[in-house]
C-alpha positions as CSV (number, residue, x, y, z in Angstrom):
1,X,34.5,-33.9,10.1
2,X,31.5,-35.7,11.9
3,X,28.1,-34.8,11.2
4,X,27.7,-33.2,14.5
5,X,30.5,-31.0,14.0
6,X,29.4,-29.9,10.5
7,X,26.0,-29.1,12.0
8,X,27.6,-27.1,14.6
9,X,29.8,-25.2,12.2
10,X,26.7,-24.2,10.3
11,X,25.0,-23.0,13.2
12,X,28.1,-20.9,14.1
13,X,28.1,-19.3,10.6
14,X,24.5,-18.3,11.0
15,X,25.3,-16.8,14.4
16,X,28.1,-14.6,13.0
17,X,26.5,-13.4,10.1
18,X,23.4,-12.5,11.8
19,X,25.0,-10.7,14.6
20,X,26.6,-8.4,12.1
21,X,23.1,-7.7,10.6
22,X,21.5,-7.2,13.9
23,X,24.1,-4.7,14.9
24,X,23.6,-2.7,11.6
25,X,19.7,-3.0,11.8
26,X,19.6,-1.8,15.5
27,X,21.9,1.2,14.5
28,X,19.6,2.1,11.6
29,X,16.5,2.0,13.5
30,X,18.0,3.9,16.7
31,X,18.9,6.7,14.4
32,X,15.7,6.9,12.1
33,X,13.9,9.4,14.1
34,X,16.7,11.9,14.0
35,X,18.9,11.3,10.8
36,X,18.2,13.4,7.7
37,X,15.5,11.7,5.5
38,X,17.0,11.9,2.0
39,X,19.7,9.7,0.7
40,X,23.2,11.3,0.4
41,X,24.6,9.3,-2.5
42,X,23.1,8.0,-5.7
43,X,23.0,4.6,-7.4
44,X,26.4,5.0,-9.2
45,X,28.3,5.8,-6.1
46,X,26.6,3.0,-4.1
47,X,27.8,0.6,-6.8
48,X,31.2,1.8,-6.4
49,X,31.1,1.2,-2.5
50,X,29.3,-2.3,-2.9
51,X,32.0,-3.2,-5.6
52,X,31.2,-3.5,-9.3
53,X,33.4,-6.4,-10.2
54,X,32.1,-10.1,-9.4
55,X,35.0,-11.6,-7.4
56,X,36.6,-14.7,-8.5
57,X,36.9,-16.0,-5.0
58,X,34.0,-15.3,-2.4
59,X,34.3,-13.4,0.6
60,X,33.2,-14.6,4.1
61,X,29.5,-14.0,4.7
62,X,30.0,-11.8,7.7
63,X,32.3,-9.5,5.6
64,X,29.8,-9.4,2.8
65,X,27.0,-8.3,5.2
66,X,29.4,-5.5,6.8
67,X,30.2,-4.3,3.3
68,X,26.5,-4.2,2.1
69,X,25.5,-2.3,5.5
70,X,28.3,0.2,5.4
71,X,28.1,0.7,1.5
72,X,24.5,1.0,1.2
73,X,23.9,3.3,4.1
74,X,24.5,6.4,2.5
75,X,21.9,5.6,-0.4
76,X,19.2,4.8,2.1
77,X,16.1,7.1,2.5
78,X,14.7,7.3,6.0
79,X,11.2,6.1,4.9
80,X,10.6,5.1,8.5
81,X,11.1,8.6,9.9
82,X,7.9,10.1,11.4
83,X,8.3,13.2,9.3
84,X,8.4,11.3,5.9
85,X,5.4,12.2,4.1
86,X,6.6,11.8,0.7
87,X,4.1,9.1,-0.3
88,X,1.8,6.6,1.5
89,X,4.7,4.8,3.1
90,X,4.8,4.1,6.7
91,X,7.4,3.0,9.0
92,X,7.3,-0.7,10.3
93,X,5.9,-1.5,13.7
94,X,8.5,-3.4,16.2
95,X,6.3,-6.3,16.4
96,X,5.7,-6.6,12.6
97,X,9.7,-6.5,12.0
98,X,10.3,-9.1,14.6
99,X,7.7,-11.4,12.9
100,X,9.0,-10.4,9.6
101,X,12.5,-11.7,10.8
102,X,11.0,-15.1,11.6
103,X,9.3,-15.2,8.4
104,X,12.8,-14.8,6.7
105,X,14.3,-17.5,9.0
106,X,11.3,-19.9,8.6
107,X,11.5,-19.6,4.9
108,X,7.9,-21.0,4.3
109,X,6.6,-20.9,0.8
110,X,3.0,-20.0,1.6
111,X,1.0,-21.7,-1.2
112,X,-0.4,-25.0,0.0
113,X,-2.4,-25.4,3.5
114,X,-1.2,-28.9,3.9
115,X,2.4,-28.1,3.4
116,X,2.8,-24.8,5.5
117,X,0.2,-24.9,7.9
118,X,1.4,-22.7,10.4
119,X,1.9,-19.7,8.1
120,X,-1.4,-20.5,6.3
121,X,-3.1,-20.6,9.8
122,X,-1.6,-17.2,10.7
123,X,-2.5,-15.7,7.4
124,X,-6.2,-17.2,7.4
125,X,-6.7,-15.7,11.1
126,X,-5.3,-12.4,9.9
127,X,-7.5,-12.3,7.0
128,X,-10.6,-13.0,9.1
129,X,-9.7,-10.2,11.4
130,X,-9.3,-7.8,8.7
131,X,-12.5,-8.6,7.1
132,X,-14.1,-8.1,10.5
133,X,-12.2,-4.8,11.2
134,X,-13.1,-3.3,8.1
135,X,-16.9,-4.2,8.3
136,X,-16.8,-6.4,5.1
137,X,-19.0,-9.4,4.5
138,X,-17.9,-12.2,6.7
139,X,-17.4,-14.7,4.0
140,X,-15.1,-12.5,1.9
141,X,-11.7,-14.1,1.2
142,X,-8.6,-12.2,1.6
143,X,-5.3,-12.6,-0.6
144,X,-1.9,-11.4,0.6
145,X,-0.2,-9.7,-2.4
146,X,2.9,-7.5,-2.9
147,X,1.1,-4.4,-2.7
148,X,-2.2,-2.5,-3.7
149,X,-1.2,-2.8,-7.6
150,X,-1.4,-6.6,-7.5
151,X,-4.3,-6.4,-5.0
152,X,-6.2,-4.6,-7.6
153,X,-5.1,-7.1,-10.2
154,X,-6.2,-9.9,-8.1
155,X,-9.7,-8.3,-7.7
156,X,-10.0,-7.2,-11.1
157,X,-9.1,-10.7,-12.5
158,X,-12.0,-12.2,-10.5
159,X,-14.1,-9.3,-11.8
160,X,-13.3,-9.8,-15.5
161,X,-13.8,-13.4,-15.6
162,X,-17.1,-13.4,-13.6
163,X,-18.7,-10.6,-15.8
164,X,-17.8,-12.4,-18.8
165,X,-19.2,-15.4,-17.4
166,X,-22.5,-13.9,-16.7
167,X,-22.5,-12.8,-20.3
168,X,-22.0,-16.4,-21.6
169,X,-18.1,-16.2,-22.2
170,X,-15.5,-18.5,-20.6
171,X,-12.4,-16.6,-20.7
172,X,-10.5,-19.4,-19.2
173,X,-11.1,-21.6,-22.3
174,X,-11.7,-18.9,-24.8
175,X,-9.4,-16.2,-23.9
176,X,-10.2,-12.3,-24.5
177,X,-10.2,-12.3,-28.3
178,X,-13.7,-12.4,-29.6
179,X,-15.6,-12.1,-26.1
180,X,-17.8,-9.3,-25.1
181,X,-16.2,-6.0,-24.7
182,X,-16.0,-5.1,-21.1
183,X,-16.8,-1.6,-20.0
184,X,-14.0,-0.6,-17.6
185,X,-15.4,2.5,-15.9
186,X,-13.3,4.6,-13.4
187,X,-13.2,7.9,-11.8
188,X,-11.4,10.8,-13.2
189,X,-9.2,11.1,-10.4
190,X,-8.3,7.5,-9.8
191,X,-4.8,6.3,-9.0
192,X,-2.5,5.5,-11.8
193,X,-2.3,1.8,-10.5
194,X,-6.0,1.2,-11.6
195,X,-5.2,1.8,-15.2
196,X,-2.1,-0.4,-14.9
197,X,-4.1,-3.5,-13.5
198,X,-6.7,-2.9,-16.3
199,X,-4.0,-2.9,-19.0
200,X,-2.5,-6.1,-17.3
201,X,-5.8,-7.9,-17.8
202,X,-6.6,-6.5,-21.4
203,X,-9.4,-4.3,-20.3
204,X,-8.1,-1.5,-22.5
205,X,-8.3,2.2,-22.0
206,X,-10.8,3.0,-19.1
207,X,-13.9,5.1,-19.6
208,X,-13.4,8.3,-17.5
209,X,-16.1,9.6,-15.2
210,X,-16.0,13.2,-13.9
211,X,-15.2,13.7,-10.7
212,X,-16.1,16.7,-8.2
213,X,-13.5,19.2,-6.7
214,X,-12.2,16.8,-4.2
215,X,-11.8,14.1,-6.6
216,X,-14.9,12.0,-5.7
217,X,-16.7,10.4,-8.7
218,X,-19.9,12.1,-9.8
219,X,-22.6,9.7,-9.2
220,X,-25.0,11.4,-11.7
221,X,-22.1,11.2,-14.3
222,X,-21.6,7.5,-13.2
223,X,-25.4,6.7,-14.0
224,X,-25.4,8.5,-17.2
225,X,-22.2,6.8,-18.1
226,X,-23.7,3.3,-17.4
227,X,-27.0,4.1,-19.1
228,X,-25.3,5.2,-22.2
229,X,-24.0,1.6,-22.8
230,X,-24.6,-2.0,-22.3
231,X,-22.8,-5.3,-21.6
232,X,-20.4,-6.4,-18.9
233,X,-19.0,-3.8,-16.9
234,X,-16.4,-3.1,-14.1
235,X,-16.8,-0.1,-11.9
236,X,-13.8,1.2,-9.9
237,X,-14.5,3.5,-6.7
238,X,-11.9,5.1,-4.6
239,X,-11.5,5.2,-0.9
240,X,-9.0,7.8,-0.2
241,X,-8.0,10.1,-3.1
242,X,-4.2,10.6,-3.5
243,X,-4.4,14.3,-3.1
244,X,-7.5,15.2,-1.1
245,X,-8.0,11.9,0.8
246,X,-11.8,12.2,-0.2
247,X,-14.0,9.3,-0.5
248,X,-16.7,8.4,-3.1
249,X,-20.2,8.3,-2.2
250,X,-20.3,4.6,-1.9
251,X,-23.9,3.9,-1.1
252,X,-25.5,5.6,-4.3
253,X,-22.7,4.9,-6.6
254,X,-22.6,1.1,-5.8
255,X,-26.3,1.0,-6.0
256,X,-26.1,2.5,-9.6
257,X,-23.5,0.1,-10.9
258,X,-25.2,-3.0,-9.5
259,X,-28.6,-1.7,-11.1
260,X,-26.5,-2.0,-14.4
261,X,-25.1,-5.4,-13.6
262,X,-21.6,-4.0,-13.1
263,X,-19.1,-5.7,-10.6
264,X,-17.8,-2.9,-8.3
265,X,-14.3,-2.8,-6.9
266,X,-12.9,-0.4,-4.3
267,X,-9.5,0.7,-4.4
268,X,-8.9,1.7,-0.8
269,X,-4.9,1.6,-0.7
270,X,-4.8,3.7,2.5
271,X,-8.4,4.9,2.9
272,X,-10.0,1.5,3.5
273,X,-8.6,1.6,6.9
274,X,-11.1,4.3,8.0
275,X,-13.6,1.6,8.6
276,X,-11.5,0.5,11.4
277,X,-12.3,3.7,13.3
278,X,-15.6,4.4,14.8
279,X,-14.9,8.1,14.5
280,X,-14.1,7.8,10.8
281,X,-15.8,5.0,9.4
282,X,-18.6,7.4,8.1
283,X,-16.2,8.2,5.5
284,X,-16.7,4.6,3.8
285,X,-20.4,4.3,4.7
286,X,-21.9,1.9,2.2
287,X,-18.7,0.3,0.8
288,X,-19.2,-3.0,2.2
289,X,-21.8,-3.3,-0.4
290,X,-19.2,-3.6,-3.1
291,X,-17.8,-6.8,-4.7
292,X,-14.0,-6.5,-4.0
293,X,-11.7,-4.2,-2.2
294,X,-7.9,-3.6,-2.0
295,X,-5.7,-2.1,0.5
296,X,-2.1,-2.4,1.8
297,X,-0.9,-3.5,5.1
298,X,2.5,-1.9,4.5
299,X,0.7,1.6,4.6
300,X,-1.4,2.2,7.5
301,X,-0.9,-0.9,9.5
302,X,2.7,-0.5,9.4
303,X,4.0,-4.0,8.5
304,X,7.4,-4.3,6.4
305,X,7.4,-4.1,2.6
306,X,5.6,-5.8,0.8
307,X,2.0,-6.6,1.9
308,X,-0.9,-5.8,-0.1
309,X,-4.5,-7.1,0.7
310,X,-6.9,-8.2,-2.1
311,X,-10.4,-9.1,-0.5
312,X,-13.2,-10.5,-2.6
313,X,-16.9,-11.1,-1.5
314,X,-17.1,-14.3,-3.8
315,X,-14.2,-16.6,-3.1
316,X,-15.4,-18.8,-6.0
317,X,-14.8,-16.0,-8.4
318,X,-11.4,-15.3,-7.0
319,X,-10.5,-19.1,-7.0
320,X,-11.6,-19.6,-10.6
321,X,-9.5,-16.5,-11.9
322,X,-6.3,-17.3,-10.2
323,X,-5.9,-21.0,-9.2
324,X,-3.9,-23.7,-11.0
325,X,-3.6,-27.5,-10.2
326,X,-0.8,-29.8,-10.9
327,X,-0.5,-33.6,-9.8
328,X,2.8,-32.6,-7.8
329,X,0.8,-30.0,-5.7
330,X,-0.7,-31.3,-2.5
331,X,-3.9,-29.2,-2.8
332,X,-6.1,-29.1,0.3
333,X,-9.5,-31.1,0.4
334,X,-11.0,-28.4,2.7
335,X,-11.1,-24.7,1.9
336,X,-8.9,-22.8,-0.8
337,X,-5.0,-23.1,-0.8
338,X,-3.5,-19.7,-0.5
339,X,-2.1,-19.6,-3.9
340,X,-5.8,-19.8,-5.1
341,X,-6.1,-16.0,-3.8
342,X,-3.1,-14.4,-5.2
343,X,-1.3,-14.2,-8.7
344,X,1.8,-16.0,-7.3
345,X,2.3,-19.8,-6.7
346,X,5.5,-19.0,-4.8
347,X,5.8,-16.2,-1.9
348,X,6.8,-15.5,1.4
349,X,4.3,-15.6,4.6
350,X,3.1,-11.9,4.3
351,X,0.5,-12.8,6.5
352,X,2.5,-13.5,9.6
353,X,3.4,-10.0,10.5
354,X,0.0,-8.7,9.6
355,X,-1.1,-11.2,12.1
356,X,1.4,-10.1,14.6
357,X,0.3,-6.3,14.3
358,X,-3.3,-7.2,14.8
359,X,-2.6,-9.3,17.6
360,X,-0.6,-6.7,19.5
361,X,-2.8,-3.6,18.8
362,X,-6.2,-5.3,19.0
363,X,-9.4,-3.7,17.8
364,X,-9.0,-0.5,19.9
365,X,-5.2,0.0,19.0
366,X,-5.9,-0.2,15.2
367,X,-8.7,2.4,15.6
368,X,-6.1,4.6,17.8
369,X,-3.6,4.3,15.0
370,X,-5.9,5.2,12.3
371,X,-7.2,8.1,14.2
372,X,-3.8,9.3,15.3
373,X,-2.7,9.7,11.6
374,X,-5.8,11.6,10.5
375,X,-5.3,13.9,13.6
376,X,-1.6,14.4,12.5
377,X,-2.8,15.4,9.0
378,X,-5.4,17.7,10.4
379,X,-2.7,19.1,12.7
380,X,-0.2,20.0,9.8
381,X,-3.0,21.4,7.8
382,X,-3.9,23.7,10.4
383,X,-0.5,24.7,11.4
384,X,1.0,25.6,8.0
385,X,-2.3,27.3,6.9
386,X,-1.3,30.0,9.5
387,X,2.0,30.7,7.5
388,X,2.0,33.5,5.2
389,X,1.0,32.7,1.5
390,X,0.4,29.1,2.2
391,X,-3.0,27.7,1.0
392,X,-4.4,24.4,1.9
393,X,-6.2,23.1,-1.3
394,X,-8.1,20.2,-0.1
395,X,-10.7,19.5,2.7
396,X,-8.6,17.3,5.1
397,X,-11.0,14.3,6.0
398,X,-8.4,11.7,6.4
399,X,-4.6,11.5,6.0
400,X,-3.9,13.8,2.9
401,X,-2.9,17.4,2.9
402,X,-2.1,19.3,-0.4
403,X,-0.6,23.0,0.0
404,X,0.4,25.5,-2.5
405,X,1.9,29.0,-2.6
406,X,1.0,31.8,-5.1
407,X,3.2,30.5,-7.9
408,X,4.2,27.1,-9.0
409,X,7.7,27.9,-9.0
410,X,7.6,29.0,-5.2
411,X,5.7,25.9,-4.4
412,X,8.3,23.6,-6.0
413,X,11.0,25.6,-4.5
414,X,9.4,25.1,-0.9
415,X,9.7,21.2,-1.5
416,X,13.2,21.4,-2.7
417,X,14.1,23.3,0.4
418,X,12.4,20.9,2.6
419,X,14.5,18.1,0.7
420,X,17.9,19.9,1.1
421,X,17.2,20.5,5.0
422,X,16.2,16.8,5.2
423,X,14.3,17.0,8.6
424,X,10.9,16.7,6.7
425,X,10.1,15.2,3.3
426,X,7.1,16.1,1.3
427,X,7.0,15.8,-2.5
428,X,5.4,18.0,-5.1
429,X,2.7,16.7,-7.4
430,X,0.2,18.7,-9.7
431,X,-3.5,18.9,-8.6
432,X,-6.1,21.1,-10.1
433,X,-3.6,22.4,-12.7
434,X,-1.3,23.5,-9.9
435,X,2.0,22.5,-8.3
436,X,1.2,21.3,-4.8
437,X,3.3,20.0,-1.9
438,X,1.5,16.9,-0.7
439,X,1.9,15.6,2.7
440,X,0.8,11.9,3.1
441,X,0.5,11.1,6.9
442,X,1.3,7.3,7.3
443,X,3.7,6.6,9.8
444,X,2.7,5.2,13.3
445,X,5.0,7.4,15.2
446,X,3.8,10.9,13.7
447,X,2.5,12.3,17.0
448,X,1.6,15.8,17.9
449,X,5.2,16.6,18.7
450,X,6.2,15.6,15.1
451,X,3.3,17.7,13.6
452,X,5.0,20.7,15.4
453,X,8.4,19.8,14.2
454,X,6.9,19.3,10.6
455,X,5.1,22.8,10.8
456,X,8.3,24.4,12.0
457,X,10.3,22.8,9.1
458,X,7.9,24.1,6.7
459,X,8.1,27.6,8.2
460,X,11.9,27.7,7.8
461,X,11.8,26.5,4.3
462,X,9.1,29.1,3.4
463,X,11.3,31.9,4.8
464,X,14.2,30.5,2.7
465,X,12.0,30.5,-0.4
466,X,11.0,34.1,0.3
467,X,14.4,35.2,0.9
468,X,15.6,33.6,-2.2
469,X,12.8,35.5,-4.2
470,X,13.8,38.9,-3.1
């Protein structure tokens, strides 16, 4: 076969398999708003549908994609539903999905500025826009990670190395053993990924500081904790408590930490986006004085999984903690390469869909998106509070709503009824030693109509629970 014929055959094979994928993707997206949210089959049943035995001879690519789409469909959860409130997981905006399809087709390994300039350019512009939107110091650098867990790891790696450097210890050459102990100070109600990132970095069990009833770190207790010890310290603050949505009092807390020589990191997986709204940015007042910040684009900004954001004021500290160099890597002469801002040397161009969403929405559109989510949370809280026996436990300041019935058993039953019906999904948790049903509003399509539908679904589930208790 001539080279030209081979090339045409290769292009045709892409066309056929992508047509199958496109057909199934469109069918999934067209039904996402109305389909039941929970999966219908479990992992073992899906394994049977996909085929458990590796075939001796391969199958045609189009047949493989058909098998995958049809076989997997009953095991998919409708995370993109505007009534999915199980976790802070939003749907994908159309422009972000289209950009992500291009990212997969382009297949750029976004590590070096000189090798993949288009992907790096989109990512660096997106990073500059993000820093501006969030009101952070203009020179801050942004790394695109898998999610908030690795974003926290990235920022805390920079923090660990820097506070040890200030104490006269070079962790890069000497390691952690024998070096000064780092006081890793966190709020009592921090997210568990904070502890996880600290464990990865060898920081040990964190020092827990009491929180108030909404989960905000108590600044007086933080001051006392800092005064009780000495030496290098990292203080973790929070923008958006996972249950209440509450924000730490950043101005006094950061001032207290900096007076003690600590590095301050703000975990803002979903809450940091309040800074993009003129109406809501008072919630994060003073947080720009911190040393690093982490958040997710795949939450509030509605880009596809996975895309976390690690933002560090001092780029030098970031690069020093994360970079590697080798003769075969064509390092840039100007600025930092993307791999010097994240734990991975090889990764996809996560910043491209982020650029696309920001370009599509603009400053006003991002603010409107954030405010719509907060308004929806408030609407859900007000609606369910009118139902008999339902108590809203938190001060709804942002996008989280926690409710409970009189007894834990009834609260858990309410969540189970919602799952069984499938129109709304909200998961149970424990807060203040009570079972709660937690609504995390994070889907860009959750509007007033979806709020009304959500409240109606809770009312039906509540009626079922009450009837079953009789």
